[in-house]
N, C-alpha and C positions, 0 to 999 in steps of 0.2 A: 145128592140124590133126594128126590121128593119123599121117598120112603124112609129116609134116615130117622126122622123123629119117631116113627112108629117102631122101626127095628130097634132103636136104642132102648126101648122098654124091655126088650128080651135079651139083648146082647150086652147091654151096658154101654157107657161112653167113657173113653179114656180121657183124663184131664192131663194134658202135657204142656210144659212151658219150655222155651228155648234154654239150652244150657249156658252157663257162663264159661265160655271156652274161646279159644283163639284170641282175637283182639279184646274180648271181654274177660279174659282170664283174671280171677280175683287176685288182689294184692292189698297192701295196707298204706298206699301212697297218700291218701287223704288224711288218715289218722296220724301219719308220720309228718305231715306238713306243718310248718309253724303257723301259729295264729297271727294274722296281720292286725286284726282288730276284734274286740268283743262288741257284739251288737245283737239285740233281741230280735230273733227271727229275720235276719237280713234276706231280702227277697231279690230285688232288681239291682244289678250292677251296671254302671255306665261310665265310660271315659268321656269327659267333657273339658276341653281347654287344658288338657294335661292333668286334670284332677280325677280322682276316683270317687264317683258318687254311688251311694247305696241307699235303698229305701228300706225302712223298717216301720211297719204300721202305716200311719198317715204322715210320716216325716221323711224327708230326704236329707241325708247327711253327706258331708265330705269327709273322706277317710285319709289320714296321713300316718305314716309310720311313726311310732313313738308318741302319738298324741291322741287325746280323746276325740271321738267322732264329733264334728261340729254341725249344728243344724243349719241347713240351707233354706229349706222352706217347709211349711206345714200346711196340710190340706184338711178338708172337712171329713174325708173318709180315707181308708187305706189306699196306698199307691199300688196299682196292679201292673203297670207297664211304663217303661221309660224309653225315650229315643231323643236323639239330637238332630235337629234339622241341618240342612246344608249351610244355612246362614248362622248356625250356632245357637239357635233358640231351643230351650228345653221343652220337650213334648211329654206330657204326663197323662196317663189314663188312671182313673181312680175307681174304687169299688162301686160308687153310685152310678157308674156308667157315663160319667162325664169325661170329655177330652179337653185338655188345656194346652194351648201353645203360647209360650211366653207369658203365662199367667192368665190368658184370655180364653174363655170357653168357646169351643167350636160347636156349631150346630151339627147334630148327628141324626141319622134315620132312627125311628123309634125301635127298630129291631135290634139295634146295637145297645146292649145293656150289660155286657160281660167282656170288657176289654182285657185281654190276656197278654198281648204282645203288639209292638209297634216297630216298624223298620222303614227306613228311607231307601229307595232305589237310586241307581246312578243317574236316572233322568229326573230326579227330584220328586218323584211320586211317593206318597206316604201310604204304606200298606198297614192294615189293621186286622188283627185276629179277634173275632168275637166268639168267645169259648162256648157260649150257650145262649139260646133264646129264652130259656126258662129259669136259669139260675145265675146268681152272681158268682164272681171268681172264688170267693171264700166257701161257696157251697159245691165245690168241685166233687166232693165225695158223694153227695146226693145225685149229682148228674151221672156219675159212673154207675152207682147202684141202681139207677133207673134206666140204665143203658141209653143215655142221651146221645143224640147225634144231630143236634140242632145248631151246631156251630157253623160259622160262616167266615168268609174271607172278603175284605173290602179294600178298595183302592181309591185314592184321591190324587189326581194328576197335579203336576206342579202349578199349572195355570187354572185349575178347577177349584170350585168352592164347595162342592158336595162329594161325599163318598158314594161310589158306585159298587154294588154287590158283584163280586167276581164269581163266587162259588158258595154253595150251601151243602148241607148233608155231611158236615165234617164232625167227627166225634171228638169234640173238645180240642180245637187247635190251640196250642200253648206256646209255640215258638215260631219265629220268622227269620229267614235269612235270604236276602236278595241276591240274585244271580243274573246281572244284566237287567233285562226286562222281566225275567221270570222270578218266582219266589218259591223258596223251599219252606214247607210247613210241617211242623211236628204234630201228628195226630195222636193224642195221648191214648184214648180208649181203644184204638185199633193198633197201637204199638208200632207205628210206622212213620216214615218221612215221605211226603208227597210233594212233587214239583208241579206248580201251576204255571201255565203259559200266560204271560202278562197280556198278550194281545187277544187270545181266544178264551182263556179260562179253562182250557183243557187240562186235565190232571194225569200224571203218571207216577207210579210208585217207584221211589228211588231206593229205599231201604225198609225192609219189613221184618216181622218176627223178632222185634227187639225184646230183650229179657226184662224190660221194665216199662214205666210210663214216661215217655219223653216229654221234656219241658222246653225251656228256651234254647235258642241257638245263637251263637255269636261268631264273628269272623276270626280266623286265625291268620298269623302273619305269612304263611305259605300259600295262601289262596284257598285253603280248606275252611273248615269250621269246627267249632266246639259244640258238642251236644250234651245237655244235662238230662239225666233221668231222675225224677224226684222220688220214685218209690219202685220197689221190685215187684215182679209178678210171682205169685206162688200158687200152688195147687189148691189150697183151701179157698182162697179168694176166687180163683177161676171156677171152682165148684159152686160156690155161693152165687156167682153170677148166672149160673144155669138154673138155679132153683128160685123160680119166680115167687111162689107163695112165701117161702122163707125170707126172701129179701124184703117183701112187703111187710111182713110181721116185724122184722128187724128194724126197718125204717120207722115204723109206727110206735114201737115199744121200747127201743133201746136208744140211749143218748148217742149222737154221732161219734163221739170220741171213742166209743167202745164197739163200734161196728166191726164186723169182719171185713175190712176194707183197707186199702193202702193208707199209710200215714207218713207224715214228715218226720216223726220221731216216735219212739216206742220205749217200753220198759219204764214208764213213769207212773204207772198205777197198777195195783193188783187186780183191778177190774178188766184190764185189757185182755183180749184173746191172745193166743199163741205165746204162752209163757212156760209151760211144763213139758213133760215127756221128752220129745226129741229136741227141745230148745235148750234145756239146762241139764247137765249131768254133774253130780257132786258139787252143785252150786256154781258151776262154771258155764257161762253162756257160750255155746259152740259157735264159732265164726261161720260155719257152713250151714247152720240151721235155717229153716224157713223164717222169714221176718216180714213184718208189715212195713218196715222202713229200711232204708239203705242209702248209701252215698255213692254216686256213680257219675263220672264225667268221661265222655268218649271223644277222642280226636278223630275227625273225619278228614280224609285227603281231598284234593280238589275235585275228585269225582264223587265225593260224598260217601265214600266207603270207609268203614272203621279201620284205624291203624293200631291204636292201643287205648287203654282206659286206666282211670284212677278210681280206687275204690275205698269206701269205709264199709267194712263187712257187718254182718248181723250183730256182732258184739262190739262194734265201733260206736263212736259218738258223733261223727260228722255226717249226719244223714240229712235228707231233704234238700238236695242240691237243686236249685231252680235257675241259677244264673251264674255265668262266668264272664270274665273280661281279660283279654290278653293285652299286655303293654310292656314294651322293651324287654322281651325275653322272660317276663314273669306272667303267670296265670293267677288271677284273683278269683276266688271261688266263694260263693255265698252259701253257707250251710244253715238253712232255716231250722233244722232239727238240732243243730249244735250250737246255735247262737254265736257263730264265729264267721269272720271273713278270713279265708286262708290265703296264703301266698306260696306258690310253687315255682321254683326256678327251673325253667324249661331247658336251660343249657347245662348247668352243673348237676341238675337232677337226673340227667341221662335220658331226658324225654325228647 
C-alpha cells in the first residue's frame, strides 16, 4: 500500500525472518563432517579432469586427500569465479573484473566489473553473473548496506565473441545453474532463486523467502542442485537495513569488519556486534542464538525445491559456505569462515 510508510510511523513495523524449519531444520552435519583439507578462506570449488580445484585468494590449488594443496596457477588479484569450458579450458574471473579463458584475457563490456559466477549451458553458451555495477566482489557488504540492485546477467553464445546483457536490476546475483537454455540465478539481497529464459530474458521466481543470503549453485547427481547460503538473516540486520541514516553513519564511521551486517565468520574480535545478552549464557555460545555468520548447504530436487540441508550453527566453526562440488557420492564443501574444505559422504552419511 502507498500509505504503508506513513502508517508505519504510528503502528510500527514488524521485522520478521523465515524460520529454520522443514527442509531447513538445524543440525550439526557440517561441524561433524571431516576436514578434507586446510586452506585459508577457500572460495570456489571446481571439478576438472577428475581433480578438485579450489581457489583461495589469488591462487588456485588442486586438493588431494592426505596431501598438502598444490598450487596450479596464481593471478594478479583474488579469484572470484571458476568454470570449465566444454573443451576442458579453465575459465577464471578475478577481482579486478577480468575474465580469463585458458590464461587469455577476454574482452568484456565496461559494465562488467564484479564477476561472481560463471556457468556453461548445454549449448556451449557461457553465462556470467555481474554482482554489482558499483562494487567489486570483496565489497559485497557495502553493496548490501547501500541496498544495491545493480547486478546483471550476461550470455556469450558458443559461436559469439561478445557478451550480451540478458537482464539487469538484480540484487547481487551470486550463483548460476544452467537448465537447458535457461539459467537459475541466486539473488542474494532479495533472498531468492530466479529462473531466466535463455531466449527472451524473462524472469520467474522459483524459490523465495530463503532464511539466508544465497551464494553459488552447483549440479547434483540426481538432476537437482546444491545451493549454498553464505550468511544467515537475523532481525537486527533486517532492522538496520530499514534505518537509512543509521546505515549511512555506520558506513562512514565504522570499519566494515564491525558493521551490523552479515559476515563469513564471527566471534573473532571483541569489537564485533552480537556477542552478549542472548548470545552467550554462563560463557556458553547458544547454538540457536542470532548470528552474523552461519554454515548452510541446501539440497534442491530437480524442480529446484529444498529437500534437506546441512548446517554449522551459531556456535559452530564451519561458516561462510560459498561453494560446493559433488563427485562420486561425495560432497566437497568450501568453508571460507572455517578455513577448511569439508567432505561429506552422501551415501553412508544417510543423505
